[in-house]
C-alpha positions, 0 to 999 in steps of 0.5 A: 503478390505471392500465390496464397497457399491452402490455409491450415487450421488456425491452432496448427499455425499458432503452434508453429508460430509458438515453436518459432518463438521458442526457437528464437527465445532459445537463441536469444537466451543462449547468446545472452547467457554465454559466459565471458572470457573472464570466467574460469573454464570449468565454471564457464562450461558448467554455466553453458551446459545449464543454459543449453540444457534448460532451453532444450527442456523448455523446447521439448515440453512445448513441442510435446504439448503443441503436438498432443495436448487435449485442447489447442494451446494459447501460445501467448498465454503459455509464454507469459505464464512461463515468464511470470513463473520465472520472475516469481522465483527471484523475489516478490517485486520483480514482475512483468507489467502489461500496458495498463499496469505500467501506465498506472505505475507511471501515473503514481510516480508522476503524482498525477493521472488523467481521470475525474478524481474519485475512489469507488467501492461496490457495497451491497451490489451498488457502486459507491463513491467513497472519496472525492479529490477536492481539486478534481473535475468530479468535485467541480461537477458536484459529485460527492462521497456517498453518491451511488453510480448506477451507470457510466456512459449508459452502461449499467455498473451493478456488480461490475468487474474491476477490469470492466470498470477500469475500461469504462473510466479510462480515457484521454485528457479532455474526453467526456464521461457521463454518470447516472448518479443516485443520492439518498433522498434525491431523484437520480440525475445524470452528470457529464464530467470532462477527464483532466489531469488530477493531482495525487496528493502525497501530503493529504493533510497537515495541521498545527496543534499546541504549536506542534505541526503534523504532516501526513505523507502517503507516498513518494512521487515527483511532487512529494518534496514540494508538498512537504516543504510547502506544508512545513512552511505553512505550519511555520507561518501559522505558528508565527501568526500565533506569536509562538515558535513551532515547537516540533513536527510529527511526520506520519509515514504509517501505511506509506508504501514508498515510491521514488528514491529521488523524492526520499533523498530530497525530503530527507534533505529538508531535515539534515545538514547539507552533505549528510549520508542518506542511503547506500546502494549495493548491487551484484558487483562492486561497481554498482555500489554508491552512497547518496548524500544530501546536496541542498541546505535543510529547511530546519536541521534542529527542530525536534521531529517525531516520525511515525511508522508501522508494519506497512511503512515500506521502501522509500519511507523506510529510507527516510526513517532509517536515515533520520534515525541513524543521524539522530535527527528524529525519534521513531515511534510505532511498529517495526516497518515492513522491510522492503529495501530493494532497488527497482529498475523499470525497463520498457519492453516490446508490445507495451510491456514493462519489466520491473526488476531488482538491481540492488539493495538499500542500506541505512547510514549505519549499515543496516540492510532495510530488506527483510530476508525471505526464503525463496518460494519452493512451490511452483504454485506460489504467487507474488502475493504469497511471497509478499505475505511471507515477507510480511510475516517473516521474523526479523533477526534482532541480534544484529546491532548497529550504532547511530551518530550518537552511538545509540544502538539500533537493530538490523534484521530488516525494516526499521525498528522504532525507538519507542515501540507502540503497537496499533491495537488489533480490531477484528470487529471493526475490520469486519464492519469495514469489510462489509461496508457497514460503517460507510453505509451507516455514515451515508444514511446518517448524513443524508437524513441529517442534511439540514443540520449537516455537521460543520464540525465534530462538535455537532455530532451526537454523543458517541453513546447515541451514535452507537445506539443508532448504529446497533439498530442499523446493524440489526436492519442489515442483519449483520452477523459478526463471527469471531475467531472463537466462534469459527473455531467452535463451529470447526469443533462441532463439525469434527465432533459430529463427523467422529460421532462424539457429540456432547450437547451439554459441553457444546452449550457451555462453550457456546455460552462462553463464546457468546460472552467473549464476543460481547466483551470483544464488541464492548472493548472495541466500542470506542474504536467503532464510535471514532470510525463512525464519526470520521466516516460521517465527517468525511461526507462533509470534509476530508479535513474534518474527518482527519481532525476527528481521527487524530484526536483519538490517535494514540501514537500521535498523542504520544508523539505530541507529548514527547515533543512538548518536553524538549529535555525528554526528547534530547535525552532519548537521542543520547547514547544512554537512551534505552528502548521502550 
């Protein structure tokens, strides 16, 4: 063993290690960035200088900070912050994933994860179970929606941080986890559950109504094609049992954020003839261009299909929507989709890190670019969330025209423009109620106090008028106050008038009365949506299936799609070249 030298202060050694890291990074980056001999000499020289000067600047900045910054430097944090800033300048989806995030991404794409199968939320300083997977260990152990969790493995969880909660819940397949649970009207109890592999259902719900099938698809995982095929075949069997053929199919891709390209390709192949083009991929070089086509026979290539999308339909879901629209295989209803058409590659890096980065862009069969254009963020303080928000709010260029197989006009500019545009009604009041947990907490209390006559169907719920009356009393007990946008603007005006010394009490009282009247009218307008939300929340305590049924009965977009499919002549007319958008 070598003689041990006198130890130096830890932060000094850390700084020296950091300097070595910078030097190794500089060498590696320089080697990777050196131009090939195919580049013209002036361009090569310019590119080399840009790389060398940038690395030199990075080294200088770190050296000065290491020598003179007021506090000892956390070199690892500094380097990761720099890496994330570098990636953020490219696009909102190119990012560095640490081990837990990478594992979560892998679980989502596989369609399974190790856990117990519950969703959680903290409301009024309590941790509640908000959903239970019916095929999970939690369901088998008797845990149900509405249970409050007091402790996990004897650790109290009131106001627990998300990272701490994740640590408590994380574990290997077969390992035990113990909960102390509180159910309204019952004494607290302790339950131990074994973690298992839990399926993430891509098709959480499907049903047959008026011999028209409905399939909700939440994501694109390795399990998704099989789940869609099974649901469709089940609907066909139900229709046959009713001695009537299946008249049409509604595929709901609203709020579907996408997933695996292979899953999108396989699901599209269920609807279109073998050999149909689904999507083109174009990268930086022409060598990376490719066109993907179906390679299997469809389940049914003629059944009328209505496909539902909204502003949160993205990525793989947009590939399916664009392909079915471009080959005139489905009528698209809803709102323009999100506009995320980037090919993401995932590469394992050292020390458990993973790089997720963009390598190409997706184009529909008609040539439309799915990706919505976004100006690069110029602020060094912008985050991925800022970029995604900017992307969501970007105005698409609808002057770009493309043509489907039947020569119908479809529009580019990012995202998929529906054939029938129906905007989902904005509901600020319902959003505020959900954010505060009022709808969930009321449903939990109502279900607990009506356990003797727990609803077996929505018909056993009280009338909506009675339900809303109970809810108003509940809100008063909770001292819930809704502040509308108009009320917020009025408070800002009051503050500005007070600061300027130009207060006008009479004018303010008039405005207050007008705002109060407007708020009352807003709540009255949204009363129907509140009642539907309460019904589905109560039914969800008994059955996810019943809750979905209640929601669909009042879903304007589903009802419009069903009406379209009931009349085949109208459906066929819309797929002709003479069709106009509505």
